[in-house]
C-alpha positions in Angstrom: 0.0 0.0 0.0 0.9 3.5 -0.5 2.6 5.5 2.6 -0.5 6.8 3.4 -2.4 4.1 4.2 0.6 2.2 5.6 1.8 2.3 9.1 2.9 5.7 9.8 6.6 6.2 10.3 5.4 9.2 12.5 3.9 8.1 15.9 0.1 8.8 16.1 -0.6 10.5 19.7 -4.0 11.6 20.8 -4.8 15.0 22.5 -8.4 16.3 24.2 -10.0 18.8 22.5 -10.2 22.2 24.4 -13.8 22.8 22.7 -15.6 19.4 22.9 -13.5 17.0 25.0 -13.3 14.5 22.7 -10.1 12.5 22.2 -8.3 13.4 18.9 -5.6 12.0 17.1 -2.2 14.2 16.1 -1.9 15.2 12.4 1.4 15.9 10.6 2.4 19.5 9.6 2.5 18.8 5.8 -1.5 18.1 6.4 -2.2 21.1 8.1 -0.5 23.4 5.5 -2.4 21.9 2.8 -5.8 21.9 4.8 -5.8 25.4 6.2 -6.7 28.2 3.9 -4.5 31.2 3.2 -3.6 33.3 5.5 -4.2 31.3 8.3 -1.9 28.4 6.9 1.3 31.1 7.3 0.5 31.1 11.0 1.1 27.6 12.0 3.5 26.8 14.4 5.8 24.1 15.0 3.7 22.6 17.7 2.0 19.2 18.0 -1.6 19.7 16.2 -4.5 17.2 16.4 -7.5 17.1 14.3 -11.2 16.9 16.1 -13.3 14.8 14.0 -16.6 15.5 16.3 -19.3 16.5 13.8 -20.7 18.8 16.5 -17.3 20.7 17.1 -16.4 23.9 15.4 -12.8 23.1 16.0 -10.8 21.6 13.0 -7.3 21.6 14.5 -5.9 22.6 18.0 -2.2 22.8 19.1 -0.4 21.6 22.3 -0.1 25.2 23.1 -3.6 26.1 22.7 -3.8 27.7 19.1 -7.0 26.4 17.6 -8.2 26.5 13.8 -11.9 26.4 13.0 -13.2 24.0 10.7 -14.4 26.8 8.7 -11.0 27.8 8.1 -10.3 24.6 6.2 -10.4 24.0 2.3 -12.3 20.9 2.9 -15.0 22.5 5.2 -18.0 21.7 2.8 -16.7 18.3 2.3 -16.8 17.5 6.2 -20.2 19.0 6.3 -21.3 16.8 3.6 -19.8 13.8 5.3 -17.1 12.9 3.1 -15.9 9.3 3.5 -13.1 9.3 1.1 -11.4 12.6 0.3 -9.2 11.2 -2.5 -12.0 9.7 -4.6 -15.0 12.1 -3.8 -16.9 9.4 -2.0 -19.3 10.5 0.8 -21.2 8.3 3.2 -24.5 8.5 1.5 -22.8 7.0 -1.8 -21.6 4.2 0.1 -24.8 3.7 2.2 -26.6 3.7 -1.4 -24.1 0.7 -2.4 -24.3 -1.2 0.5 -28.2 -0.9 0.2 -27.9 -1.8 -3.6 -25.4 -4.9 -2.7 -22.5 -3.4 -4.7 -20.4 -1.7 -1.9 -17.7 -4.1 -2.5 -16.9 -2.9 -5.9 -16.8 0.5 -4.6 -14.6 -0.1 -1.4 -12.4 -2.4 -3.8 -11.7 0.3 -6.0 -10.6 2.5 -3.3 -8.4 -0.3 -2.1 -6.9 -1.0 -5.4 -6.2 2.6 -5.7 -4.6 2.8 -2.4 -2.4 -0.2 -3.0 -1.1 1.3 -6.4 -0.1 4.8 -4.7 -2.9 6.8 -6.4 -4.3 8.1 -3.0 -3.2 11.1 -0.8 -4.9 10.9 2.2 -2.1 12.3 4.1 -2.7 15.8 2.7 -6.6 15.4 1.1 -8.2 14.1 4.3 -8.3 16.7 7.2 -7.4 13.8 9.5 -4.2 12.9 7.5 -5.7 9.2 8.0 -6.6 6.5 5.4 -10.3 6.3 4.9 -10.6 2.4 4.7 -11.4 2.4 8.6 -14.2 4.8 8.0 -15.6 2.3 5.2 -15.5 -0.5 7.8 -17.1 1.5 10.6 -20.0 2.6 8.1 -20.4 -1.1 7.2 -20.7 -1.9 11.0 -23.4 1.0 11.5 -25.3 0.0 8.5 -25.5 -3.8 9.6 -26.4 -3.0 13.3 -29.2 -0.7 12.1 -30.5 -3.6 10.0 -30.6 -5.6 12.9 -32.4 -3.3 15.1 
């Protein structure tokens, strides 16, 4: 797999969002520079930053020293609002849920897996979390299957 979806050389650590209290994963500066709109991207310090993925929280990134960047200051703000699942190949949660319902989700997921294996993804800069989206596919599958059971 490409470097964006394989084990990161950089150790992921967690921090607590000062706004909502959620546990958040660290992100690399490369992700920040690509995600944060100008001129805010010029103000990014060398601190450790974390991405808050909570849908209800307005904070996108926060640093270990208290600097916060709102989700509205991110290039992908609208995509976050639209529940983007895969930022590299423009797949949102509704697309995948529809594919699950139509029993062709495997084709969609296999496309993403194949493109990831061939190095055609850029999760580390396109995804605001800096993380690979494949885990989100699995989480959505579990959520969909549990709602079918209930």
